[in-house]
C-alpha positions in Angstrom: -17.2 9.4 -9.2 -16.6 8.2 -5.9 -16.5 4.4 -6.1 -16.8 3.7 -2.6 -13.8 4.7 -0.3 -13.8 3.4 3.3 -14.0 6.1 5.7 -14.2 4.5 8.9 -15.3 1.2 10.9 -18.7 0.7 11.8 -17.0 0.2 15.5 -15.4 3.7 15.7 -19.0 5.0 15.1 -20.3 5.7 18.6 -24.4 5.2 19.5 -24.6 8.2 22.0 -22.7 11.0 19.2 -21.8 11.5 15.8 -18.4 11.1 13.7 -17.0 13.7 12.2 -15.5 13.5 8.6 -14.5 16.1 5.5 -15.8 15.5 2.0 -15.2 17.3 -1.2 -18.1 18.1 -3.7 -16.7 16.5 -6.8 -18.7 19.3 -9.1 -17.4 22.6 -7.3 -14.4 21.3 -5.3 -15.7 22.9 -2.1 -15.2 20.7 1.1 -17.9 20.1 3.5 -18.0 18.2 6.6 -20.2 15.7 7.1 -21.3 13.6 10.0 -22.1 9.7 10.7 -24.6 8.2 13.1 -24.9 4.2 14.1 -28.2 2.9 13.2 -29.5 -0.6 14.1 -28.6 -2.0 10.9 -25.8 0.2 9.8 -24.6 3.8 9.8 -26.3 7.0 8.1 -24.2 9.9 6.7 -25.4 13.6 7.0 -23.9 16.8 5.8 -22.8 18.8 8.8 -25.5 21.4 9.0 -28.6 22.4 10.9 -31.3 23.2 8.8 -32.5 26.1 10.8 -29.3 28.3 10.1 -27.0 26.1 7.4 -23.8 27.8 8.7 -24.5 26.3 12.2 -22.5 23.1 12.7 -24.3 20.3 14.7 -20.9 19.0 15.3 -18.6 21.2 16.2 -15.4 18.7 16.5 -16.2 16.8 19.7 -19.5 15.0 18.4 -23.2 16.1 18.2 -25.3 15.6 21.3 -27.7 13.2 20.7 -30.5 12.0 22.8 -33.2 8.9 22.0 -31.5 8.4 18.6 -32.3 12.1 17.7 -29.2 14.5 16.9 -29.6 17.8 18.5 -28.5 20.9 17.2 -26.9 22.9 20.5 -27.3 26.5 19.2 -31.3 26.0 18.5 -32.4 23.0 20.3 -33.5 21.2 17.1 -33.7 17.6 17.1 -33.0 15.3 13.6 -33.7 11.7 13.5 -30.5 10.1 13.1 -32.5 7.5 10.5 -34.2 10.0 8.2 -33.0 13.3 9.1 -36.3 14.8 9.9 -36.3 17.4 12.6 -38.7 16.5 15.0 -38.8 19.5 16.9 -37.5 23.1 16.7 -37.3 25.8 14.6 -36.9 24.1 11.2 -39.5 21.3 12.3 -40.1 19.5 9.3 -37.2 19.8 7.4 -34.2 17.3 6.4 -30.9 17.0 6.9 -28.8 17.0 3.6 -27.9 13.2 3.1 -24.2 11.7 2.4 -24.6 8.2 1.0 -22.5 5.4 2.9 -22.7 1.6 3.3 -21.2 -0.7 5.6 -19.9 -3.8 4.7 -17.8 -6.5 6.5 -17.4 -4.0 9.6 -16.1 -1.0 7.5 -18.3 2.4 6.8 -18.0 3.4 3.1 -18.2 6.9 1.1 -20.7 5.7 -1.6 -22.2 9.0 -2.6 -21.5 9.9 -6.4 -21.3 13.5 -5.9 -18.6 13.4 -2.7 -15.1 12.5 -2.4 -13.6 11.3 1.2 -11.3 14.0 2.3 -10.3 13.1 5.4 -11.5 12.2 9.1 -12.5 15.5 11.5 -13.2 18.9 10.4 -12.0 21.3 7.7 -8.4 22.4 8.6 -8.6 26.0 9.3 -12.5 26.6 8.4 -12.7 30.1 9.5 -16.9 30.2 10.1 -18.0 30.8 13.5 -19.6 27.6 14.7 -19.4 28.8 18.3 -22.9 28.5 20.1 -24.1 30.9 22.1 -27.4 29.3 22.8 -28.8 29.2 26.0 -30.1 25.7 25.5 -28.6 23.3 28.2 -28.4 19.4 27.4 
């Protein structure tokens, strides 16, 4: 259903954190948060949930922590490869983040995932889920 809607520019995706966007599942109508990460050859998109406890957001609104090209869950200390979504360390080791198909062309980032529609930049307005960290993991 999606016909490659521009969601941001490559220039606006930093190499040391993530960009948060909101998308809508075209089948259920549910709004979901997603994150974008810079890659050597473009941008990757992932749904914004740790695979240890999927109600925990990786990016809580100000960018997810990253180290050596991996996205870090501040709650559990899990590390996810930004290119593949593979958890390489932590309680969900071996699991993968849920991909959101994005493409880049002429400096723009497009949502190319037929299962989702672009809603807005940033997180879901009025999201009542508890996404705060009680972790003692420090970065």
